[in-house]
Each structure stands twice: as structure tokens, then as C-alpha cells.
C-alpha positions as CSV (number, residue, x, y, z in Angstrom):
1,M,26.7,-12.1,-9.5
2,T,23.2,-10.3,-8.8
3,R,20.2,-12.8,-8.5
4,V,17.0,-11.9,-10.4
5,E,13.5,-13.4,-10.0
6,R,10.8,-12.6,-12.4
7,I,7.1,-13.6,-10.9
8,G,4.7,-12.6,-12.6
9,D,4.6,-8.4,-13.3
10,A,7.3,-8.0,-10.6
11,T,11.1,-8.6,-11.0
12,L,13.3,-8.9,-8.2
13,Y,16.9,-8.7,-7.6
14,L,19.3,-9.9,-4.4
15,G,21.9,-7.4,-4.2
16,D,23.2,-4.3,-2.8
17,C,21.0,-1.2,-4.7
18,R,24.2,1.2,-5.1
19,D,25.0,-1.7,-7.9
20,V,22.3,-2.3,-8.9
21,L,20.1,1.2,-9.5
22,P,23.0,2.0,-12.2
23,T,22.0,-0.8,-14.3
24,L,18.1,-0.3,-14.6
25,G,16.0,1.9,-16.9
26,K,13.8,4.8,-15.9
27,V,10.6,4.1,-13.6
28,D,7.4,6.2,-12.6
29,A,7.6,6.4,-8.8
30,V,10.4,4.8,-6.1
31,V,8.3,4.0,-2.5
32,I,11.1,3.2,0.2
33,D,11.1,2.2,4.1
34,P,14.9,2.6,4.5
35,P,16.6,1.5,7.5
36,Y,16.5,4.7,10.0
37,G,18.6,3.8,13.2
38,L,15.5,2.5,15.3
39,H,18.0,-0.1,15.8
40,K,15.5,-3.2,15.5
41,A,17.8,-4.9,14.2
42,C,21.7,-5.8,13.1
43,W,21.9,-3.7,10.1
44,D,18.9,-0.9,11.0
45,E,21.1,2.3,10.7
46,L,20.9,5.4,9.7
47,N,23.0,5.6,6.4
48,I,22.3,9.5,4.8
49,E,25.3,9.2,2.4
50,L,23.1,6.1,1.5
51,L,19.6,7.4,1.1
52,A,21.3,10.5,-0.8
53,F,22.6,8.6,-3.0
54,V,19.3,6.8,-3.9
55,R,17.2,10.2,-3.7
56,D,19.5,11.4,-6.2
57,W,19.4,8.6,-8.5
58,A,15.2,8.3,-8.0
59,L,15.4,12.4,-9.0
60,A,16.8,11.4,-12.1
61,N,15.2,8.4,-13.1
62,S,11.8,8.3,-11.5
63,G,8.2,10.4,-11.4
64,D,7.9,10.3,-7.7
65,L,10.0,9.2,-4.4
66,F,8.4,8.7,-1.3
67,M,10.8,7.8,1.7
68,Y,9.4,6.3,5.0
69,G,11.5,7.8,8.4
70,S,10.4,8.1,11.6
71,M,9.7,11.1,13.8
72,K,12.9,10.6,16.1
73,K,15.2,10.6,13.2
74,L,13.1,13.6,11.7
75,P,15.7,16.1,11.9
76,L,18.5,14.1,10.5
77,L,16.4,12.8,7.4
78,L,15.5,16.9,7.0
79,Q,19.4,16.9,6.0
80,L,17.9,15.0,2.2
81,R,15.8,18.4,1.8
82,P,12.5,16.6,0.6
83,K,9.8,18.9,-0.8
84,R,6.9,17.8,0.7
85,I,6.2,15.7,4.2
86,V,3.4,12.9,4.2
87,F,1.9,11.9,7.3
88,Q,0.9,8.5,8.2
89,C,-1.5,8.3,10.7
90,K,-2.2,5.6,13.0
91,D,-5.1,4.4,14.8
92,Y,-3.2,3.4,17.8
93,V,0.4,4.0,19.4
94,Q,3.0,1.7,20.2
95,L,2.1,-1.7,21.6
96,T,5.7,-2.0,23.1
97,P,7.1,0.3,26.2
98,S,8.9,3.8,24.6
99,P,9.8,6.6,26.4
100,I,7.8,8.5,23.8
101,Q,4.8,7.6,21.5
102,F,4.4,8.4,18.3
103,A,1.3,8.0,16.2
104,T,2.2,9.1,13.1
105,D,5.2,8.1,10.4
106,P,6.6,10.6,8.3
107,I,6.9,9.7,4.7
108,L,9.4,12.2,3.0
109,A,8.3,13.1,-0.8
110,W,10.0,14.5,-3.7
111,P,6.9,14.5,-6.2
112,R,7.3,15.1,-9.7
113,K,4.7,14.4,-12.2
114,T,2.5,11.4,-11.2
115,I,1.4,12.7,-7.9
116,N,-2.2,13.3,-7.4
117,Y,-1.5,16.9,-6.1
118,H,-5.4,16.3,-5.0
119,A,-4.1,14.2,-2.0
120,R,-4.2,15.3,1.2
121,D,-1.0,15.7,3.1
122,W,-1.7,13.1,5.7
123,F,-3.9,9.5,5.2
124,A,-4.8,7.2,8.1
125,V,-4.4,3.5,8.0
126,T,-5.0,0.4,10.2
127,T,-1.5,-0.7,11.8
128,A,-2.2,-2.6,14.9
129,D,-1.1,-5.9,13.5
130,T,0.5,-7.8,15.8
131,S,1.1,-11.0,14.4
132,L,3.7,-9.1,11.5
133,I,6.4,-10.2,13.2
134,A,5.5,-13.7,13.2
135,R,4.1,-14.1,9.4
136,T,7.3,-13.3,7.7
137,G,9.8,-12.6,10.5
138,H,10.9,-9.1,9.4
139,P,11.1,-6.8,12.5
140,T,10.0,-3.9,10.3
141,E,8.0,-5.0,8.2
142,K,5.1,-2.0,7.1
143,P,1.3,-3.4,7.1
144,V,0.2,-4.3,3.3
145,R,-3.1,-1.8,4.1
146,A,-0.7,1.2,4.1
147,M,1.6,0.3,1.5
148,L,-1.7,-0.2,-0.7
149,K,-2.8,3.2,0.5
150,L,0.2,5.2,-0.2
151,I,0.9,3.6,-3.3
152,N,-2.8,3.8,-4.9
153,V,-3.1,7.4,-3.8
154,Y,-0.1,9.4,-4.2
155,T,1.6,7.1,-7.3
156,L,1.0,5.8,-10.9
157,G,2.4,3.4,-13.0
158,T,5.7,1.0,-12.4
159,V,7.0,0.9,-8.7
160,L,10.3,0.6,-7.2
161,D,11.2,-0.5,-3.8
162,C,15.2,-0.7,-3.5
163,F,15.0,-1.7,0.2
164,M,12.3,-4.5,-0.5
165,G,12.9,-6.4,3.1
166,S,10.1,-9.3,3.3
167,G,7.8,-7.7,0.0
168,T,5.5,-5.5,1.3
169,T,5.4,-3.0,-1.5
170,G,5.4,-5.7,-4.4
171,V,2.5,-7.7,-2.5
172,A,0.7,-4.4,-2.9
173,C,1.4,-3.5,-6.1
174,V,0.3,-6.8,-6.8
175,K,-2.9,-6.4,-5.5
176,L,-3.2,-2.8,-7.7
177,G,-2.2,-4.8,-10.8
178,R,1.1,-2.3,-10.9
179,K,4.4,-3.9,-12.1
180,F,6.8,-3.6,-9.4
181,I,10.8,-4.0,-8.8
182,G,12.7,-5.0,-6.0
183,I,15.7,-5.0,-4.6
184,E,17.3,-6.5,-1.2
185,I,20.2,-7.2,0.0
186,E,19.7,-9.5,2.6
187,P,18.9,-13.2,1.2
188,R,16.7,-14.3,4.0
189,Y,14.5,-11.6,3.6
190,F,14.5,-11.7,-0.3
191,D,13.4,-15.4,-0.3
192,I,10.5,-14.2,2.3
193,A,9.7,-11.5,0.0
194,C,9.9,-14.1,-3.2
195,R,7.6,-16.4,-1.4
196,R,4.8,-13.4,-0.6
197,I,4.5,-12.2,-4.4
198,E,4.0,-15.2,-6.0
199,R,1.5,-16.4,-3.5
200,A,-0.2,-12.8,-3.9
201,Q,0.2,-13.6,-7.9
202,A,-1.4,-17.0,-7.6
203,A,-4.5,-15.8,-5.8
204,A,-5.0,-12.6,-7.7
205,A,-4.7,-15.2,-11.0
206,R,-7.6,-17.6,-8.8
207,A,-9.9,-14.7,-7.8
208,E,-9.4,-13.5,-12.2
209,A,-10.5,-17.2,-12.5
210,Q,-13.2,-17.1,-10.8
211,A,-14.9,-13.7,-11.3
212,G,-18.5,-13.9,-12.3
213,G,-21.3,-11.4,-12.3
214,D,-20.6,-9.9,-9.2
215,D,-17.2,-8.3,-10.5
216,L,-18.3,-5.1,-9.2
217,R,-19.4,-6.0,-6.4
218,A,-16.5,-8.5,-5.1
219,A,-14.1,-5.7,-6.3
220,Q,-15.2,-3.0,-4.2
221,D,-15.7,-5.1,-1.0
222,R,-12.2,-6.1,-1.5
223,A,-11.1,-2.4,-1.9
224,H,-13.1,-1.4,1.4
225,A,-11.6,-4.4,2.9
226,E,-7.8,-3.0,2.0
227,G,-9.1,0.3,2.8
228,L,-8.6,2.1,-0.5
229,Q,-12.9,3.3,-0.7
230,P,-15.9,3.3,1.1
231,R,-17.7,-0.3,1.0
232,R,-21.2,0.6,-1.1
233,A,-24.3,0.8,1.4
234,H,-26.1,-2.6,1.9
235,R,-29.6,-2.5,1.3
236,G,-31.0,-4.1,4.6
237,F,-34.1,-5.2,6.0
238,G,-35.3,-1.9,6.2
239,Y,-34.5,-0.8,2.9
240,H,-36.8,-3.9,1.6
241,V,-39.5,-2.8,4.0
242,R,-39.8,0.4,2.8
243,R,-40.0,-0.9,-0.5
244,R,-43.0,-3.5,0.2
245,L,-44.9,-0.4,1.9
246,Q,-44.0,1.6,-1.3
247,A,-45.7,-1.2,-3.6
248,A,-48.7,-1.5,-1.7
249,H,-49.4,1.8,-1.7
250,S,-49.3,2.0,-5.4
251,G,-51.5,-0.8,-5.5
252,A,-54.0,0.3,-3.4
253,V,-53.9,3.5,-5.4
254,M,-54.0,1.9,-9.0
255,T,-57.1,-0.9,-7.5
256,A,-59.0,2.8,-6.7
257,T,-58.4,4.5,-9.9
258,T,-59.2,1.6,-11.6
259,G,-62.9,1.1,-9.9
260,T,-61.5,-2.9,-9.1
261,G,-61.2,-4.9,-5.9
262,D,-63.6,-5.5,-2.9
263,F,-64.5,-1.8,-2.0
């Protein structure tokens, strides 16, 4: 029997997506990072038939589908006939030795009705985070900041991830205030995802409770930290010097005009 956990606006299923997906209703977007055969774990095998099943379900039941892949496996993944490819551009290449150093990850896209058509076919993200495996125990986890950008720019509404892994997509949805549905077949990673999403929900609740008069500034700073938008320029020392000089000049003009002061 499938285990179901509900954490805030997130609903998580422990089970095989081939069994769970047919029981679900429609969603706004499907965002997945499936195994694509890099052999980083025993389960990391490319299964075109499984991905075709997920594609067909998503096209019948969602607005948009975004599927992470790899440059090495792109020729095989093109058998799925994506309508568009979005490239996630890294600001570094792999730190581990590799015969070929790829600085982009292809994201196969089937855009339908909710995609931002003015969005570019690529986005840049800082991915040089060597603490990922130590933090979650998942060997192929995507950085939260990458999922934040993908979900925020290219999708709307409820997001489903049927290869949830350690829950990065769910954490990003919590940060963006989105509803999330996750499916994971491995109990170990499912439990990790539950804990991470619980922590993200708790952090969001604390931030909301502590919100004060500087809500807008805090939201802008958080968005900047996650790479979603440029930070508003801070008014530094030079700004205040200019304001003082302008005020002094205005005072001098006023004094000379009214005939008062020590002249």
C-alpha cells in the first residue's frame, strides 16, 4: 500500500510513479530530474520506456513538462521528441575528473499553456556546492537555487515531481509558496525528503510570523540570495554625502534669497 505524507501544501507519495500517477488528477506543471544513466548509483539507469510513460501522462494531465537530462545522454533522450530544450548553464565545470567537461545541463521541455514564452532558452545558476552529498546523502541532487529558477520562471501553479529523490523540488516550491506533489520509490530518500520539506515549511512559517515593516526589503534580499532577481541598490556612503551637499547648497541659496544669516 502506498504511503502518503501531507506536509503543509505538499503531498508526498512513497511508491512507484507508474502506480501512483494514474490515481492523481490534473496538475499545472511536472518538473522531474529522473535517472538518466550516469551510473552514480545502482538505480541510475536510463529507462526510455519509463520516461515515455511519464511524458504521456504529463501531456494528458499537466500544463507543462520539464525533464532534466545530461549532455552525454541527449541523443537518446531526443527519442522522446521534446518541443523545446532549455539549458541550465553552470558557472563552473565538474570538480571531479571526467573525460568531457560539460558546463550545461539540458532540460527537455514540453510547454503547453503556462510557460512564460518570453523566458530565454537558457538560465545561469551557481551550482558549485560541494556540500550537497554530505547534507542529504543523495548522489545526484540538484541545488535548490536551480529548481527555484526553473520553477519560478517557467511554470505556474501546482508542481509535481515523480522522481522526487531527496525533495529539492519540494523545498523550492515551499520557498515560492507553491503547492507540491512528490513521488519517490526509495524509502530512504522519501524520508529525507519529508524531513527537508518539513524544515522548509517550518522556516517559512517562522519568517511569516517574524515579518515586520521591512517585508518588501526582506523579500527582495531573499530573492537575490536565491538568484531570482537583482538586489535593490543599497544607499551607501556616497549617496549620503551627496544628500548632505545638496541640503547644504539648498540652505545657502535660501539664506541668500531671504537676506538672513552672516553675510
